N, C-alpha and C positions, 0 to 999 in steps of 0.2 A: 440658718439652722434648719428650717423648714425646707429649703431646696435640697440641702444634702440628704435630709431623710427621705425625701420623695425619690431621689436618685438612687439610693440604696434599696428602696423598696422596688422601683423598676428593674433594677439589676437582679435582685433575688427572684422576681417573677420570671425574668428572661432565662435564668439559669434552671429553674423549675420547668419551664416549658421545654428547653433543650434536652433536659436528661429525661423528661417524661416521655420523649419520642426516640425510641432506640434506632430508628431508621436513620436520623440525621446523624446520630453519635456515630453509627456503624459507617455512614458515607465519609464522615471527617478522618475517622481511622483509616478506612480503606485509601482514601487520598494520600495520607501521609506514608502509606507502606508502598504506594507506587511511585511516590515523587523521587525524581532524580535531576541533576543539573542538566541542561540541555546541552546536546552537541550538535552544532548547526550543520557540520558535514554528514553525519550520521542521520540527522534528520531529513535532510534534503535527498539522501539516498532512498530512504523510506516513501518520500513524497513521489520520487520518479518511479520506483516500483510500483506503486498504487495504480496509476494510469495503465503500467504495462500489464498487471495482473487482470485487470477488467478486459482490456481488449484481447488478451490471450484467451480468457474464458469465451468472449464472443467468437473468436476464431474456431476454438474447439466445438461451440455449438454449431456454427456453420459447417464445419467438416462432417459432423455426424448427421446432417440433414441430407434427404435425398437429392441428388445431383449437387450437393454442396452450394444450396441455395434456401436461404429462409426468408420467410415473409416478415416484415416488419412488425406486424400485429403479434406474431408469436414470439419474437424478439423483446417486445415491450413487456410482455407477461413475465419474461425472465429477468427484467430489469430489478425487480424487488431482491431476488437472490444474489444479485451482483451489488446490492447496497447503492443503487443509483436512482436519481429521481429525474423528473423531467422526461422528455420526448427520446425514444431510441433513435428516431430518425435525426434529429438535431446532434445527437452524439456521434453518430457515424459519419455525418458530414464534416466533422471536425478533422477526420482521419481518411481523405480521400485517397492516398496512396496506399492504404490499407483495405478499405472496403468500398466497394463499387455498388452505389445505389441506383435502382432503375425502375420505371413504372411498367407495369405489365397487367393487363385486365382491370385497369382502374384500381391497381393495389401496388404498394411499394415492396420491392423485394432486396435483398442484399446477397452478395457474393464477395470472395476474396478477389483482389487485384491479381494480375499476372505476377507482378513482383512478389507479392505476399505470397502467392503458390509456389514460387521458387525458393522461398526461404523455408515454407513447409517441407518441401522436398530435401533441402539442404538438411534440415532438422532431423528427418527421418534418417538420412544417411548416417548422420552423426550417432544417434541413437544405435543404430545397428552396430557401429564400430564400439560403442560403449557398453556392450553387453557384458562382457568380463568384469567392467568396473561395476556394474549394476549388480553382479553376482556377489562381488567382494563387499560392497555397502550392505547388501541384505544379510549376508553372513555375519559382519561385524555387529549389525544391530540385533541379530539373535543370539550372539555369542555375550552380548551386554546384559540382555535380559535374564531374569533370576532363573528361569526354567527352559531357556532356550526355545521359546515360543512367543509369537506375536499374532495377536488378533487381526485378520486381514481388514475388517471394517474400520478399526483403529488406524492401521498403517496407511490406508486409503486418504486418511485425512493429511497425511504429511509425505505423500508419494511425489507430489509436484515440488516440494522442498528439496526432496533428495534427488530429484532429476529422473525418477522413475516414469517409464511411459505408461499409459492407461492400461495397457494389456500385459503388464510386465509378470503377473502370475502364469499366464500361458507362454509367454515369451522366454522366461528365465528357468521356472521350475522344471519343464520337460527336459531340458538341456542338462541339468545338473541333477539327475535322480539320486546320486550318492551323496548329495549335499543337502538337499531339502525334500521335505515332504508335506503335502496338504492333507490336514486331518479335521474332521468334524464329528465329534462324539455325540451331539444332541441333533444332528441333521437339520440344524436351522442356519439360514445363511449367516446371521449375525455372530453365530459362535464358530465360524470357519477360521482356522488357524494355520501358520506355518511354522513347521518345526525343523530345527537344524538337526541334522543326522550325524554330521562328522566336525569334530572341532579342529580347526587349522592353526597351529601354533604361529605360522607365518603372518595370519592375518590379525592375530591377538597383540597388536603393537598399534599403540596410541598415536595420534599426531604429535603430541608432547614427547613421547619415548623416540620417535622417528626423527625429529628435529633434535634432540639432544644426542643421538647416535651420530648424526651428520657433524655436528660441532665437537664430538668427543666429550661432552658434558654429562653431569647428572641431570635426569629429568626434572624439570621444575616449571611453573608457570612464568609467564612474561607479564609485565605491568605496562599498559599503554596510557599512562596519565601524565600530565605537566608535572614538572618537578615542583610547581608551587603548591600541589596538592600534598602538603607535608605529612599530615595525620593520615590520610587515605594510603600514602607510602609506607608509613610506619606499620599500619595494620597489615598491608600486604607482605612486607617483609617478615612480620611474625608468623603469618600463616604459611608463608612459602619455606620457612624453616623446618615445618613438618615434612617428612619424607614423602615422596610422590607415591600415591596408591593408584595402580592401573585400574580403568574402569572394566578390564576383562578379568580382574581377579574376583575370587569368591569373598564376598562380603560377611560370611558366617561369622568370623571372630571379632567383628567391629561391634561395638556397643552403640546403641541408639542415642544420638545427641552428643557424640564424642567428636572432639577435633579431627580424629582420623576418619570417621564416618562422614563428617562434612567435607573432608579432603576429597573421598571418593566421590562423592556427589558432585563436587565442582568439576571433577574429572570426567565424570559421565556426561554432563551438560556440556563441557568443552569439547568433548569427543563428538557428540550428536550434532553440535554446530559445525565442527570440522567436517562433516560428512555431507553437509547441506550444499547447495549450489551458491547462495548467496551469504552462507555462514550466519543465517538467522533463522529464528523459529517463533511461532505464535505461543506464548506462555500458556495460554488457554489450552491449547491443543497438547502442548508438552505434558501439561498436568493430567490428560487422560492416561498416561503411560506411568503414573504413580506407583502401581502395583508390580508392573513388569520391570520398571528400572530402580525400584526401591527408592523413589523419590520423596521428599517430605511434603507434608499437607500445605505449609506455607513457603512454597517454592519460591514466590515473589521475594520473599523477606530475605531468603538465603542469597539470591541473585544480587539484590541492592547491597548486601554486606561486602560484594566484591567488584566495585565499579571499576578497578583496574583491569579486571579480566572481560566483564560482560558490561553492555550498555542496555538498559531498560528504557523503552520508549512507549508512550500511549498515543502516538500518531494516529489519528482517525479513530480514537477510543479502541484501538485493537493494540493490546499489549504485547510488544515483541521484544525478544533479547537477541542482540547481536554479538558477535565476538570481536572485540576490540583490535586484537592482533592482526585480524584478517583484513583490515582496512588501512589505507593511507589517504587520509582525508576522506572524501566522498567515494572513492574507488576501491575495488577489491585488489589486494595485493597479488593475488594468484587466481586467474580466471579459468573454470572448468570449460572445455571445449563446447559445451551446451551453452554456457553463459555468452560466450563469444557470439553463437548464433542468434541467442535470443536478444543480445544486444543490437544486433542488425536489425530485429524487429522494433526495437525502442528507436533507433535512428530513423527507421522509416516513418513511424510515428510521429516523430518530431518534424520530419520533412513535410509530412501532410498537414500537421498543425500549423506550421509556418505559412504553408500555401493557403490554407484556410483563414488565417488572419490576414494576409495581404489582402486576399479577395474581400473580406469584410471590410478592411481599410479602404479599399478602392471604392466600395459600395457607398459607404458612409461618406467619403469625399464627394461622389457624384451627388448624393442627396443634399449635401450642403451647398454644392455648385448649384444645383437646379433651384434651391430654396433662396439662395441670394439673386439669382435671375428673376425669380418671381417678386421678390421685395423690391428689386430696382424697377421692375415695370410697373408695380404699384405707385412707386415713388413719381416715376415719370407721369402716369396717369393723373395723379393728385396735383403735380405741379401744372400740368396742362389745364386742369380744371381752375386752378387758382389764377392763372394767366387770363383764361377767358372771363372769369369773373372779373378780374381787374379791368380788361378792356371794355367790358359792358356790351359785348356782342349779343348774349342771349337775352339781355333786359333792355335792349334799346337804348343803351348809353345813360340810363337814368343816375348811374353812379358817378357820372361826370358833373362837376359842380355848377359849370356855365350852362350845360345842356339842361340841367335841373332848374336853374332861375328862368330860362326861357319858356320852359314848359309851364311853370306856375305862373309866370307873367300872361301867357296866353290864355291860361285857363280861368284866373280870376279878375283879369281887366276887364272893364265895361267895353262893350262893342261901341265903335265910334258912330 
């Protein structure tokens, strides 16, 4: 009885401590809000993209430097912004096909290899050809926003996801003066906005609607879940029974928190993901556009309610949402021309990493071989020493029993 009483007392104390610390309770609730059953194929896609993103940022840093050469010391300072630890020199040596490291004036420098420069040139030529596509994507983003305006600073956070070049403002806007306008009412850089001047009905067609038109069906979402997920399939079918609401339509008549409003928000996120290169976006960065796209405060909760349409991952503690239907296993179903070029960059990375691993393997084998030779030499020396000791060469044969008898007989016998 005493043991049970003590047990309940300790249990009560534990709950008191737990609920007296709101941070712990908040963390446990947050964990439950972000949890989703892991998809190994999509997780491997994010793992592969992580290395590509880091090396792509290093590539951009090098291209911005004078003569396209960067000192390793300068790159080491940038490592914190790239969420990397360790030495920059060690990271660069892992990708010899992409980065060339050399010593000049007692200081290490880095530049892109010739093969890497060829890919940079190919990527730039594709971007030149894709300018009409960039115009359409930018127009679609503005048409989905509540007032047909988007903040440039916020848009810059997602420009790489949509495939926009770094100079997209000066490259696209001047060529389409009837479509876009750059405004700044407060004359601050952070308040600069892009405004849509002309609505295009031809562009106000979502990916869901375009797919339905090709098949001659009514627009609706598709579910990419196994048939064993019975409850998720039932919830999806109930949700899909509601008529599709275009993300380009005016949400003025929709009530906050209604099924129709939820349907429209899912359509907006679906369309935004469809416009990206890899059909994925950071949920944190997407949350910065809550006002512009009328997204809910708890966007993650809404996304987790629709596992058949979206996949939410917290790989590398970066919460990302992917469009399930855009992937067949770990690979994209339809690849943008820019993705094809960027995949070549990824293949070059893998080739360099394989070469680096082989070289390290050979070095380790050589070290082991030298270590074995040294150990064999030590064994030979020790065996030689033991043989000499056994023969008695160094001590005059005193370890021989007959010799020892004669020695003591001469030493202790009386003289004749």
